[in-house]
C-alpha positions as CSV (number, residue, x, y, z in Angstrom):
1,M,-1.1,-12.8,-20.1
2,L,2.4,-14.3,-20.5
3,E,3.8,-17.1,-18.4
4,I,6.2,-15.7,-15.8
5,V,9.5,-17.4,-15.6
6,T,11.8,-16.2,-12.8
7,R,15.5,-17.1,-13.3
8,P,17.5,-18.3,-10.3
9,A,19.7,-15.2,-10.2
10,A,16.5,-13.0,-10.0
11,I,15.2,-15.1,-7.1
12,T,18.6,-14.6,-5.3
13,D,18.4,-10.9,-6.0
14,L,14.9,-10.7,-4.5
15,V,15.9,-12.6,-1.4
16,E,19.0,-10.4,-0.9
17,A,17.0,-7.2,-1.4
18,A,14.2,-8.3,1.0
19,S,16.8,-9.4,3.6
20,N,18.5,-6.0,3.3
21,L,15.2,-4.2,3.7
22,E,14.2,-6.3,6.7
23,E,17.5,-5.3,8.4
24,T,17.3,-1.6,7.6
25,A,13.5,-0.9,7.5
26,G,11.8,-3.9,9.2
27,P,9.9,-7.0,8.2
28,Y,6.7,-5.1,7.0
29,I,8.7,-3.2,4.4
30,A,10.5,-6.3,3.2
31,E,7.2,-8.2,2.8
32,R,5.6,-5.3,1.1
33,F,8.6,-5.1,-1.3
34,L,8.2,-8.8,-2.2
35,R,4.4,-8.3,-2.8
36,M,5.1,-5.2,-4.9
37,A,7.6,-7.2,-7.0
38,Q,5.1,-10.0,-7.6
39,E,2.5,-7.4,-8.6
40,C,4.9,-5.8,-11.1
41,F,5.6,-9.3,-12.6
42,R,1.9,-9.8,-13.1
43,E,1.4,-6.3,-14.7
44,L,4.4,-6.9,-17.0
45,S,3.0,-10.2,-18.0
46,I,-0.1,-8.4,-19.3
47,M,1.7,-5.4,-20.8
48,P,5.4,-6.4,-21.4
49,A,6.2,-3.4,-23.6
50,S,5.6,-1.1,-20.6
51,G,9.3,-1.3,-19.5
52,Q,12.2,0.9,-20.6
53,P,14.1,-0.8,-23.5
54,H,17.8,-1.2,-23.2
55,S,20.3,-2.0,-26.0
56,R,22.7,-4.7,-24.7
57,P,24.4,-7.2,-27.0
58,T,24.4,-9.8,-24.2
59,Y,20.7,-9.3,-23.5
60,P,18.8,-8.7,-26.7
61,G,15.3,-7.4,-26.0
62,L,16.2,-6.3,-22.4
63,R,13.7,-4.0,-20.6
64,T,13.6,-2.6,-17.1
65,W,10.8,-1.7,-14.8
66,Q,11.0,0.0,-11.4
67,I,9.5,-1.6,-8.3
68,R,8.1,1.7,-7.0
69,P,8.7,3.3,-4.6
70,H,11.8,1.3,-4.2
71,P,14.9,2.0,-6.3
72,H,15.0,-1.7,-7.4
73,L,14.7,-2.5,-11.1
74,I,13.3,-5.6,-12.8
75,L,15.5,-6.7,-15.7
76,Y,13.4,-8.8,-18.1
77,N,12.8,-10.1,-21.6
78,A,9.5,-11.0,-23.2
79,T,8.7,-13.5,-25.9
80,D,5.3,-14.3,-27.5
81,T,4.6,-16.7,-24.6
82,T,6.8,-15.8,-21.6
83,L,8.0,-13.0,-19.4
84,E,11.5,-13.9,-18.3
85,I,12.6,-12.2,-15.1
86,L,16.4,-12.1,-15.5
87,R,17.6,-10.1,-12.5
88,I,16.6,-7.5,-9.9
89,A,19.0,-4.6,-9.7
90,H,19.2,-2.1,-6.8
91,A,19.7,1.0,-9.0
92,P,20.5,1.9,-12.6
93,T,24.2,1.7,-11.9
94,D,23.7,-1.9,-10.8
95,T,21.8,-2.5,-14.1
96,E,24.9,-1.4,-16.0
97,A,27.2,-3.6,-14.0
98,I,25.0,-6.7,-14.4
99,T,24.4,-6.3,-18.1
100,N,28.1,-5.5,-18.9
101,A,29.4,-8.4,-16.9
102,Q,27.9,-11.1,-19.1
């Protein structure tokens, strides 16, 4: 199991997503989203190659994983010892914008 390192931008993304969900769907859904995200982080720390690879010069080794059933994607890199959670994107189009902006 890899050590999970969550970058500040990813924490901000999670807080914003949960806040939006709380406003639109209620606190139960927002809390469930955060629990599901944490569970995905744990699963990826065990099997980091599970995610979809992406070829981005600014993010070598970038992979994504969906927080199902939500449309949110985890953007991450894995090394021999760590799972680095880089960002949480709302949809594939947001993934493109995030990775192209760097």
